[in-house]
N, C-alpha and C positions, 0 to 999 in steps of 0.2 A: 367566389361561385355562392348563388344565391345561397343560403340558410335552406332555407324550404327545403332545394330543389339537394340539396346536398344527403341533406335527414332522410326523402324521400329513398335515396340510393344506397346511402349503408344499408336501410331496411332492407332494395332489391339484395344487397349483395349478403344478408343474413335469412333472406327467402330460402324455406327447404320445396324446389320443386315439385312434382307431382313422380316427375321422370330421373328427377334424382335418385344415387345412390342409395343415400345414407334414407331418402325414405322408403322405398324399396325394399333393402334390408330389414327394413321397420317392420314395416308389413305383412314381409314373410317368416320376424317371427310374429310377429303377433296372429296369425296364419295357424304354424305349427305349435305355440300355444295357444287359443280355441281349439287345434281337436285332441290335443293333447288333453285340455277339461272335460271338453265330453264323450270322449275315450270311455273316460275311467270318472266320470259321474253325471255318467244318461238317464241316469234316475233321477237329480236332480233340478237335468235342465236350467244348469246358472242362468244371466243374464252377464255377457259378455261381451266387454262394446276399450271403447276408444275416452281420458280422462284424459287430466294435465292441460299440460300445453298445446297439442295438442288438440285434443275438442274443444277448448277455448282457444283457440287464435295467436295465442302467447309465442309460440317458440320461435328459437333464433337459430339458425345454424348452426355456431357457436359454443354455445349448447344445450345439447335438446337430448330429449330425454322422453319414453311413450309409456306413459301408467296405461296400463287393461288391466279395467277393474273384470274383480269374479266372484257376484253377488251369488245368493244363494237363496231362498225360497223360505219364510220365517218361519214354517213349518216342516223344515225337510231334516233329516239327521242323517243321510245316507253319507255327508261329509264332516258326516263330524257333532259329536252328542254338541261340543260348545265352539267358540269361537277362536277359541285355541289349536282345541283337532281339529277346526277346518283348514286357519292357516301351515299348521303341522303337516295336512296331508298334500294339501296343495303345494306344498314345497317338494312336500317325496313324487308325487307322480314328477315336474318339472328335474326336478332331478334326472328322469330315464333322457331325458337331452341337453339338459346346462345341468351349467357349475352355478349352485343357489344361493346367493348372498343377503341372510336373513338381511332383514331391516323389522325397525318398531312394528309401523304398522305394512311392509310389502317385502315385495320377493325379488331381485335384482338378477337375469337372470347373464350369465357369461356364454363364451365360449365355454366347451368342454374337450375339443379333440387338441388331444397332447400339443401338435405342432404351430397354437394360436391361444395357448388355454389361458382362460380366465379375461380375452377380450371384454372389453361391458358391451354388450347390443345395447344399451343405454335405453333397456328394457328394465321396467319395475310391477308386476304384476298382484293387485293387491287384493284381499282375496275380504269377502266380507256377509252378513248374512240381514237381510232386511228384515225389519223391525212390524212387520205385518201386512199383511197383502194386497198392499194401497203398490205398491216396490216403490214407498219417493226415502223415505231415509233410512240409511244401514248401521245396523252396524259393524264392524271395525275389530279386531285384538290389536290390543296393545303393551308391546309388550313390555312397559315402564309404567310408572303410577296406578297407586290402588284402586280403579276400577277394572282397571287389562280390559278398556275397553270403550275405543273414540266415537259419540255418536254424529254422522255425519251424514249427506244425500248431492251425489253429484253434478244433478242440476242445476243443485241451487248457488251451486259456486260456479257454475260453469254460466248459467245466468250474470253473476252478480257483475263475473269480468265481460261476458261480449253483450249486454248490454249498459256497460258503460261507457259505450263510444273510446273510452281511451287505449284501448287493445295495440294502435300504436306508438304510442309513447311508451305501455309496458313494456313492449317487442326492446325499442332500448334503451328504457330504464336496467332491463336484464342485461344484455350487454352493458352497462354503464358499471352494471354492480359487475360484473364475470370479472371482463377488466383490472379491475381494480382492485380484485380479491373480496369482497364485501361478504361479510358472515350473514349477513340477513339471507333466511330460506326466501326463498325465490316467489311459492305460494304469501310470507307474508308482506316482501312489499310489495303485492297485488294491492293485495288492501288501503297499504300505508299511501299506494299511488292513487286511489279510486277514494281517496277517505280526503284524500291534496286534492281533486281535483272538483270537488265539490264547487260549482259554481264558476272555474275556467275552465268547459267544454269547449266553448267557443274561441281560443284563444288559438294562436296556431296551433306547429308543431312544437319551434325552437320554445317559443309562447310556456306551454306546459310543461312542460323538459328545464326552464330557468323557473319557471315558480317552482315545480317539486323541490331542482336543493338551496331556493332559501326558503321554503319556508323546512327543511331537516338541519338548513347549519343558524335558522333563527330558534327552530320553536321540538328540535329534535324528545326532550322532553317533557313536553307536552298534547303529542298527536299518545291517539290510542289505536289498537285495531278491535273489531269483534268477528269473528269466523260469522262469516250468513247462513250456515249452513245452522246452526247451534249456535250462539250468540249466549248465552246463560248460561255452558253448559260446559264447552271447550271456554280453557284458561292458555289462552296467545301467550301473559306477559309472559314467560322465560323463554320465548323466541323472541319477544320486543322488549332482550331485559338493558339492565344502562351499558353495560357492556355493546352495546351491538347502534343500541340507539348512538354514543359516544362518537365512534368507530362512521353511520352514516353522516350526521354533522358534518364532523371532521373533511370527510373525504366528501362533502357537497360545496364545502368553505371553500377548499382547493380548486374543485370545479369548475366554481364560479370567476375563482381568483383566474384560472388559466384561460374563461372567455374574452374576462377584461382585460387581458394582460398577451392575447394572443389569437386565438381563433377555433372555430366547430374543430379544426382537422383534429387539433392539437386532443382534445376530449375523446372524437373516435379515430383516428389514424382515416391513414390517404383510404379513395377507395379502393374496393380489391373485387376484384369481377368474380363474381359467383359459378363457375364451375363447376360442369359435374363429370368424376369419374369414371374411367373406362370400365365396360363389363373383367370380370374375373380380378380386379382392383380392391373391394368391397377390404375382407383386410387389410387393407393394408389402407385402408378408410380409417375403420372403424379403431382400431391399429393411434392412427393419428389425433383424431378428435378422437381417444377414452382418453390421449396424455395432454389433454388439452382442457379438457370441463375436470370444473372442481364436481363432483357426484355431488348431493343433497341427500342427503336425510329426512324425508320426505314426514311429517308428523298426519297423512291423512291419504291418499291418494290425488287434494288435485293441484297441488302448487305449484305445487308443486312448484 
């Protein structure tokens, strides 16, 4: 089979269509989360919208999640005096309907039904407070580190990925990451890919992937990434440490060898039909997806 056609079919098989049961479930919980937060923080009028791979267009079926950001005005204290207060108060509200798992800057919501307790809904709620009236930059609570806060910008992250011209390759490399059990965070991998694609965007999809693997194999120790929303303020070095670099280099080298010795199908597997679950099977879908997905702890809401 033509390699470009094969890669496009892999992408199609990893697409969550608008009428898929998985996406419908995400949208239902998104509506529930928004209703909860608006009801309990009506005086604050928080900004609630999509973030992460849903907003960037890099979601894949095999490892999907949804970021719901909930940002409060910079001069509002009704949701909490401090960032930590906001984080804790949002967690308390979400706990009315969900089992909530705290993460460094986000709150993972899961099922609190005794019959399906702690089934992962693949949703992170990310509370924050805008830095000023422009509602652009935002501070997130950070449970670790000296500052206990992280400065970021949702639109900068989204635009950095969407305008890179690399979303198809990013989706395929996210799939490669999941199927090889790589520990690099999705957001850091996205930044790596975009950095490595400079001057290579005109290449076809197979050429882009091979270029990334070649660079990771040969130059992983020389590659650096910066957070586009706060390049000097957010240190990503711990997320791209020597162990992560070695792992990326080793698996990239093995992938190149697989391509040389065999075919693309031995990298990504056979084409699987993108079947949608029937209504009434949503819990089973979520259980199976939860078992298959390696849940990532995102340092901010755009990974993500």
